[in-house]
C-alpha positions in Angstrom: 223.9 204.5 312.9 225.3 201.0 312.6 222.5 199.7 314.9 219.9 201.5 312.9 221.1 200.0 309.6 221.3 196.5 311.2 217.7 196.7 312.3 216.7 198.1 308.9 218.4 195.2 307.2 216.8 192.7 309.6 213.4 194.3 309.0 213.8 194.2 305.2 214.9 190.5 305.3 211.9 189.7 307.4 209.6 190.9 304.7 211.0 188.3 302.3 211.2 185.5 304.9 207.4 185.5 304.6 205.2 185.9 301.5 204.3 189.5 302.5 207.2 191.1 300.6 206.6 189.1 297.4 202.8 189.6 297.5 203.0 193.4 298.1 205.6 193.9 295.3 203.8 191.5 293.0 200.4 193.1 293.4 201.9 196.6 293.1 203.7 195.8 289.9 200.7 194.1 288.4 198.2 196.8 289.2 200.7 199.6 288.2 201.2 197.8 284.8 197.4 197.7 284.4 197.0 201.4 285.0 200.0 202.1 282.8 198.7 200.1 279.8 195.2 201.5 280.2 196.2 205.1 280.2 198.8 204.4 277.4 196.0 203.0 275.2 193.9 206.0 276.0 196.8 208.3 275.1 197.4 206.5 271.8 193.7 206.7 271.0 193.5 210.4 271.7 196.6 211.0 269.6 195.1 209.1 266.6 191.9 211.0 266.9 193.9 214.2 266.9 195.7 213.0 263.8 192.4 212.6 262.0 191.8 216.4 262.4 194.7 217.9 260.7 197.6 216.4 262.6 196.7 217.9 266.0 198.3 215.0 267.9 201.0 217.4 269.2 198.3 219.0 271.3 197.8 215.8 273.4 200.0 216.3 276.5 201.4 212.9 277.6 202.1 214.3 281.1 198.5 215.4 281.6 196.8 212.5 279.8 198.9 209.6 280.9 201.7 210.2 283.5 199.7 212.3 285.9 196.6 209.9 286.1 198.9 206.9 286.5 200.7 208.5 289.5 197.4 209.5 291.0 196.1 205.9 290.8 199.3 204.7 292.5 198.1 206.5 295.6 195.0 204.3 295.6 197.3 201.2 295.7 199.2 202.6 298.7 195.9 203.0 300.5 195.4 199.2 300.4 199.0 197.8 300.3 200.9 199.9 302.8 198.9 198.5 305.8 200.3 195.1 304.8 203.8 196.5 305.0 203.5 198.0 308.5 201.0 195.8 310.2 203.6 193.3 311.5 206.4 195.6 312.4 205.7 195.7 316.1 202.6 193.5 316.3 204.6 190.4 315.4 207.3 191.3 317.8 204.8 191.5 320.6 202.9 188.4 319.6 206.1 186.3 319.4 207.7 187.8 322.5 210.8 189.0 320.7 209.9 192.6 321.6 211.4 192.0 325.1 214.7 190.9 323.6 214.7 193.9 321.3 214.0 196.4 324.0 216.6 194.9 326.4 219.3 194.9 323.7 221.9 197.6 323.6 220.0 199.8 321.2 218.0 202.9 321.8 214.3 203.4 321.0 215.3 205.9 318.3 217.5 203.4 316.6 214.8 200.7 316.7 212.1 203.1 315.2 214.4 204.5 312.5 215.6 201.0 311.7 212.1 199.7 311.2 211.1 202.9 309.3 214.1 202.6 306.9 213.4 198.8 306.4 209.8 199.5 305.4 211.0 202.4 303.2 213.5 200.1 301.5 210.7 197.7 300.6 208.6 200.6 299.4 211.5 202.0 297.4 211.8 198.5 295.7 208.1 198.7 294.8 208.6 202.1 293.1 211.9 201.1 291.4 210.1 198.3 289.5 207.7 200.8 288.0 210.5 203.0 286.8 211.0 200.5 283.9 207.6 201.6 282.5 208.6 205.3 282.6 211.9 204.5 280.9 210.1 202.7 278.1 207.8 205.6 277.7 210.6 208.1 277.5 212.5 205.9 275.0 209.6 205.6 272.4 207.5 208.7 273.0 207.7 211.5 270.4 207.9 214.2 271.4 209.6 213.3 274.7 207.6 213.9 277.9 208.9 216.6 280.3 211.1 214.6 282.7 210.5 216.8 285.7 206.9 215.6 286.0 207.5 211.9 286.7 210.7 212.6 288.8 208.9 215.1 291.0 205.8 212.8 291.0 208.0 209.9 292.3 209.4 212.2 295.0 205.8 212.9 296.1 205.1 209.2 296.2 208.1 208.6 298.4 207.0 211.4 300.8 203.4 210.1 300.9 204.7 206.5 301.5 206.9 207.8 304.3 203.8 209.3 306.0 201.8 206.1 305.6 204.7 204.1 307.0 205.2 206.3 310.1 201.5 206.2 310.9 201.4 202.4 310.3 204.3 201.9 312.7 202.5 203.9 315.3 199.4 201.8 315.1 201.4 198.5 314.9 203.1 199.5 318.2 199.8 199.8 319.9 198.6 196.2 319.4 199.9 192.7 319.2 197.3 191.6 316.7 198.4 192.0 313.0 194.9 191.9 311.7 193.7 194.6 314.0 196.8 196.7 313.2 196.2 196.3 309.4 192.5 197.2 309.7 193.0 200.2 311.9 195.9 201.4 309.7 193.7 201.2 306.6 190.9 203.1 308.4 193.3 205.9 309.3 194.7 206.0 305.8 191.2 206.1 304.4 190.3 209.0 306.7 193.3 211.0 305.5 192.2 210.2 302.0 188.6 211.3 302.3 189.0 214.1 304.8 188.7 216.7 302.0 185.4 215.3 301.0 184.2 215.8 304.6 185.5 219.3 304.5 183.0 220.3 301.8 180.2 219.9 304.3 181.8 222.2 306.9 182.3 226.0 307.4 185.1 228.0 305.8 187.6 227.8 308.7 187.0 224.1 309.3 187.1 223.4 305.6 190.5 225.0 305.2 191.9 223.0 308.1 190.5 219.7 306.9 191.8 220.4 303.3 195.2 221.0 304.7 195.1 217.7 306.5 194.2 215.8 303.3 197.2 213.7 302.3 196.0 213.6 298.6 195.6 217.3 298.2 199.2 217.8 299.0 200.2 215.2 296.4 198.3 216.9 293.5 201.0 219.5 292.8 203.7 216.9 292.7 201.9 215.2 289.7 202.1 218.6 287.9 205.9 218.8 288.5 205.5 221.5 291.2 207.4 221.3 294.5 205.9 223.6 297.1 207.4 224.1 300.5 204.0 223.8 302.2 203.6 220.3 300.9 207.1 219.4 302.0 206.4 220.8 305.5 203.2 218.8 305.7 204.7 215.5 304.7 207.8 215.8 306.9 205.6 217.0 309.8 203.4 213.9 309.5 206.4 211.6 309.3 208.1 213.3 312.3 204.9 213.3 314.4 204.1 209.7 313.6 207.7 208.6 314.5 207.6 210.7 317.7 204.4 209.1 318.9 205.8 205.7 318.0 208.8 206.5 320.2 206.5 207.3 323.1 204.6 204.1 322.5 207.8 202.0 322.5 209.1 203.8 325.5 205.9 202.9 327.4 206.3 199.3 326.3 209.9 199.4 327.7 208.8 200.7 331.1 206.0 198.0 331.2 208.6 195.4 330.6 
C-alpha cells in the first residue's frame, strides 16, 4: 500500500509539474461555471414566469430544471478533458525511457497500475471539488431548498464515470509511447461509449439491449435523478476492473519485453 500511495503521489505531482493539471482544472471550472450560470438564469426566468401566473413558482423543480442538466453537461466535459489526464500516464514513461526504471524497481505491476489510477482519480476529484462551491451557494440561497440527495448521488455517478474513463485511458496509454496518439484513441473510445446507444436504435431488439447496456451515459442518467441502482454500480465497477486488468496485462507484456 505504501508503494501504491507513493506512485499516486508522484503521478499527482507530475500533473502540476507541467501545465496539464492547471489547464484541465481551469477549463473544467470555467465551463462548469458557464453551464451553472446558464441553467441558473433559466431557472430564475422560469420561476419569475410562474410567479406571473398566480405564484406558481413552487412548481419549478430546481433539481429537474437546473441541477440535473448541469450534471449531465459535465459528462460532455469529461469526454474531452479526461483523455488529457490519462494520455501521458504510460506514454510519457515509454517516450522518456523511465518505464524501464519503474518496471525494474521493487514494486509490483498492481501497485504501479493502482498508483497511477489513484493519482489520476485524485486530480479528477480536485476538479469536482472545485464545483462543489457552486452547489453550496445554490443550497445557501435557494428557497425552497433543493433535495440534497440528487447532487450528492449525481457526484457519486460522476466519480464512477470518471473512474471508468481513467481505467480505459490508462489501458490505451500503456499501448503506445506517443501521447497524441494515446489522447486521440482515448477520445475515440470515449466517444464510442457515448454514442453507442444511438447506434443501438438502428439494430434489432437483442443487439439494441446489449448496446444500450454498454452505453456509459445511460447508466449515469439515474444518478442525476438521485437513484442508485445496483445494475449501474455493477456496470461501472466492471468497466473499471476490466480496464485495469487489461492494463496489467499490457504492463506485464512490457516487463517481459524489457
